Residue, then its C-alpha position, 0 to 999 in steps of 0.5 A: m345925713g342920708a339914706e341908701l337902698a340895700p336892694a334885694k340880690i337875685n340870683l338867676t342862676l346859682h351854678v356850684t362848679g368846685q370847692r377850696a382846700d379852705g372849705y369855701h364853694l366856688l361859683d358861677s351866678l348871674v346876678v340881678f338887684t330889685e327895687a325892693g330892699d331894705h333902707v340904712s340912713a344915718r344921722k349925727l349922733q355922739g358915738l355908735s349906734l344901730s337901731i331896726t325898724g321895719r316889719e321883718g327886722a324882728g329877731l335881729g340884734t343889734g349887737a356888735d357882730n351885726l353885719v352893719l356895725r361890722a360894716a361901720r366899724l371897717m369904715g372907721a366910723s364914729d359919731l353916727a346913729l344908723t338905722l336899718e329898716k328891715n323890709l327883707p325876710l331874715s336869712s332868705g337867699i336874697g342877700g339881705g344882710s349882705s346888702d345891708a352891709a354893703a349899703c353902710l359901706r356906701l352910706v358912710a363913704r358918702v357922708t365921711g369922705a372916708p374911702l371904701p375898704a379894699m376887697r379882701a377887706v369887704l370879703g371878710l364880712g361875707a362873700d355875698v358883701p362885694v358883689c352888692l357893693a355896686p348892685r348891678p347886674c353882674r357875673m360872680q364868679g370864684i367865692g365871690e369876688t370876682l365881679t364881671p358886669v352884665p349891661n343891657l339885661p332886657p327888661f323883666w318884672m319878678v315876684l319874690v316869695n318866701p314861706r316863711v322858713e329858714v334853710p340854714t346855707p351850711q346845711v343846704f351846702r352838705a346836703l349838695a351831692q355834687r360841687d364839681n358842676a358844669p359852669m354857665p357858658s364861657a361867655l354870655p350872649d347878647w340877649h336881644d329881647t325878654g324871650a331870650l333871656f328866660a330861654f338861656l335862663a331855663e337851660q341854666r340851674n340853681d344847684l342849691q335848689p333840689p338840696a334845699c327842697r329836701i332840707a325844707p319841702q315847702i320850697g317846692l311849694v312855692l315854686d309850684a305856685l309861682d310855675a303855674a302863675q298866669g304869665c310866669a316864664l320861669a321859677r326858681m329857688s334864690g341863693s340858698g333860698a328859702t326866697c323863690f322868684g317868678m320871672f314875668a314880661a310885663r309888670a301887671e302880670a307880676e302885680h296880678a300874680a302877687q295879689v293872687l298869690q298872697a291871697a292863697h298864702p297869707e303866711w307867705w311873704v310875697v312882694p312884685t319888683g322890677l330891677l334896680a333902676g340904672q340897670 
């Protein structure tokens, strides 16, 4: 019946600017999506079911609490056999589960004609699901519900690297020393070229990177390796980790760096990728 890409979500910046009384943290983040991702597909079959394929699917259950099934039930789906092709590492800071859920919402809406749920219901699946629902560059604020498109982003390439360690998000937030950090500038600049974007990003932060590195020192090793790669303009962790990204001006530089990194560290997950088409 159809398939949807669930692209990796990359936090180019992640400023933690406060914490609400209910415990949710307030964020200010510049988010992009990549060509690399999972895939969600569906075919007609009696009942609602989910099967998982892909190299990264081991250990991911298909029980009722799976985010893809929760998204399908939220859409009122029935008589669909869903398949999740898992290509992104689990619990890795690049929105895999949230993007999978968002892809399922889009897919069910497309094949059944049902409308997408209201924002409050989408947020109930997870704070990152709304930003993944329309995967394009944007500024994400609040707890993830305030989204501002960032059009005409200069082109660049990335190398995504995960050292095969899981860093639980609640543990990283608990280790955060300060929760009322400065946001990004109120008005983002118009980046006239890739160099201007890289220079801006170098002045920004991921406030979760230092505590994540303390919890999992392997993240620091990844960042050092990316930073040393030829052509890498910036190396940073995405989300709460442990996936990091290196930014490159040219595709050939990113692909070469990925080959060198994978050869030196065959135990790491290493993927070169560009921005999702249409961004």
